[in-house]
C-alpha positions as CSV (number, residue, x, y, z in Angstrom):
1,M,8.6,-11.9,12.6
2,E,6.1,-10.1,13.4
3,F,5.1,-5.9,12.6
4,P,5.6,-3.8,15.6
5,K,3.2,-3.0,18.2
6,I,0.7,0.1,16.6
7,S,1.9,2.7,19.6
8,E,5.8,1.7,18.6
9,I,4.9,2.3,14.8
10,K,2.9,5.9,16.3
11,K,6.1,6.7,17.9
12,E,8.3,6.4,14.4
13,E,6.1,7.8,12.3
14,I,5.9,10.9,14.8
15,S,10.1,11.1,14.8
16,E,9.7,11.0,10.9
17,K,8.0,14.0,11.1
18,S,4.5,11.8,9.4
19,K,1.0,13.9,9.3
20,N,-1.6,11.9,10.7
21,K,-4.8,11.7,9.0
22,S,-6.7,9.3,10.6
23,L,-10.3,9.6,9.7
24,G,-12.0,8.7,13.7
25,Y,-13.9,5.7,12.6
26,F,-14.0,2.2,11.4
27,W,-13.3,1.3,7.8
28,G,-12.3,-2.0,6.0
29,V,-10.7,-3.3,2.5
30,S,-11.5,-5.6,0.2
31,E,-11.4,-9.7,1.1
32,D,-9.8,-9.2,-2.7
33,I,-6.8,-7.0,-1.3
34,Y,-6.7,-8.9,2.3
35,P,-8.5,-12.0,2.2
36,F,-8.2,-12.6,6.4
37,F,-9.8,-9.3,7.1
38,S,-13.0,-11.1,8.6
39,N,-10.9,-12.8,10.9
40,H,-9.7,-10.1,12.7
41,K,-11.7,-8.0,15.0
42,F,-9.5,-4.0,14.3
43,E,-10.1,-1.0,16.4
44,N,-9.8,2.1,13.8
45,P,-6.8,1.9,11.5
46,I,-4.7,4.9,12.0
47,T,-3.4,6.7,8.9
48,Y,-0.1,8.5,8.7
49,E,1.5,10.9,5.7
50,R,4.9,10.7,4.9
51,P,6.5,14.6,4.3
52,P,6.2,14.5,0.5
53,N,9.0,14.2,-1.9
54,N,8.0,13.0,-5.5
55,F,5.0,11.5,-4.1
56,V,2.4,11.7,-1.3
57,L,2.8,8.8,0.6
58,K,-0.1,7.6,2.9
59,V,0.1,4.7,5.5
60,D,-2.9,3.0,7.5
61,Y,-2.2,0.4,9.9
62,F,-4.6,-2.3,11.0
63,F,-4.4,-3.2,14.5
64,D,-6.5,-5.3,17.5
65,K,-6.8,-4.6,20.6
66,K,-4.1,-6.1,21.5
67,E,-1.8,-3.1,19.4
68,D,-0.8,-6.4,16.9
69,V,-0.5,-4.2,13.4
70,K,-2.0,-7.5,10.9
71,L,-2.3,-5.0,7.9
72,K,0.1,-2.2,7.0
73,F,-1.4,-0.3,3.3
74,Y,0.6,2.0,1.8
75,E,-0.6,4.5,-1.0
76,W,1.5,6.1,-3.5
77,N,-0.3,9.9,-5.4
78,Y,0.9,12.8,-7.1
79,N,2.4,15.3,-5.2
80,E,1.0,18.4,-7.4
81,K,3.2,21.0,-6.3
82,I,6.1,19.3,-8.2
83,E,4.0,17.8,-11.1
84,T,5.3,14.3,-10.3
85,P,5.8,13.1,-14.2
86,R,4.3,9.3,-14.9
87,E,7.6,7.7,-15.2
88,I,8.1,8.7,-11.8
89,F,5.2,6.2,-11.1
90,T,6.5,3.3,-13.9
91,D,10.3,3.5,-11.8
92,K,8.4,3.4,-8.3
93,F,5.9,0.3,-9.1
94,E,9.0,-1.5,-10.7
95,E,11.7,-0.5,-7.9
96,I,8.9,-2.0,-5.1
97,K,8.2,-5.4,-7.0
98,N,12.2,-5.9,-7.7
99,F,12.6,-4.8,-3.6
100,L,10.0,-7.1,-2.6
101,S,10.7,-10.5,-5.0
102,E,14.6,-10.3,-3.3
103,K,12.9,-10.3,-0.2
104,I,9.6,-12.8,-0.1
105,G,10.6,-14.4,-3.7
106,N,9.4,-14.6,-7.1
107,P,5.5,-13.4,-7.0
108,I,2.9,-15.9,-7.4
109,F,1.0,-13.7,-9.9
110,V,1.2,-10.7,-12.1
111,N,-1.0,-9.6,-14.5
112,Y,-0.1,-5.6,-16.3
113,E,-3.3,-4.6,-18.5
114,N,-2.8,-2.9,-21.4
115,L,-3.6,1.2,-21.5
116,E,-4.2,1.1,-25.0
117,R,-6.6,-1.6,-25.9
118,S,-9.0,-1.0,-22.7
119,K,-12.3,0.3,-23.1
120,G,-11.9,1.3,-19.8
121,E,-10.5,4.7,-18.6
122,T,-8.6,2.7,-15.9
123,V,-6.9,-0.2,-15.5
124,R,-5.2,-2.0,-12.7
125,D,-1.6,-4.0,-13.1
126,D,-1.0,-6.8,-10.1
127,V,1.5,-8.4,-8.6
128,R,1.2,-10.9,-5.3
129,W,3.7,-12.7,-3.3
130,R,3.1,-15.2,-0.8
131,S,5.7,-16.4,1.6
132,E,6.0,-18.0,5.3
133,N,7.3,-14.1,7.0
134,L,4.9,-12.0,4.6
135,N,2.5,-11.8,2.2
136,A,2.4,-8.6,-0.5
137,Y,-0.1,-7.4,-2.8
138,L,1.3,-5.0,-5.0
139,F,-1.5,-2.8,-7.6
140,R,-0.9,0.5,-9.6
141,F,-4.3,1.9,-11.4
142,R,-3.3,4.4,-14.6
143,G,-5.7,6.2,-16.7
144,K,-6.3,7.7,-20.2
145,E,-6.4,11.3,-18.6
146,G,-2.9,10.4,-16.8
147,F,-4.2,9.4,-13.3
148,E,-1.4,7.1,-11.5
149,Q,-1.8,5.7,-8.0
150,I,0.8,2.8,-6.8
151,R,-1.3,0.7,-3.6
152,L,0.5,-2.0,-1.8
153,V,-0.7,-4.2,1.1
154,L,1.3,-5.8,3.5
155,Y,0.5,-8.4,5.6
156,R,1.9,-11.7,7.7
157,D,-1.4,-14.0,8.2
């Protein structure tokens, strides 16, 4: 099973009324997030921001010259217009985790950090899946000052 070509994704995002928020230059992700990043020669990533709801959802697509999408990078942030409550991030994180576990199987790694006991201002919760058809890395940042962000990386190699 492959991701659709980037040209198909562009059509789909436009039909969903997403806004193109691409930076117009190349940027990458760490091998901790996507271990096969250096195995590919990517074009400039394309970024779309979905119409806002409880969250501001941004999706980055990494693809090669053949338009083959190798990596999808999702990021959920606060929608300041509606003051997203903190619990909604916890619910969304668990909803994504449960959905991926149903589709891919049990995670191969799960780590939740304790925000109250942390010496730092933010903590990161990590969940990883690996399968023949799809790999996923879901992580969430939580901060003592109320910062919340969820990120999800999907890739096939």
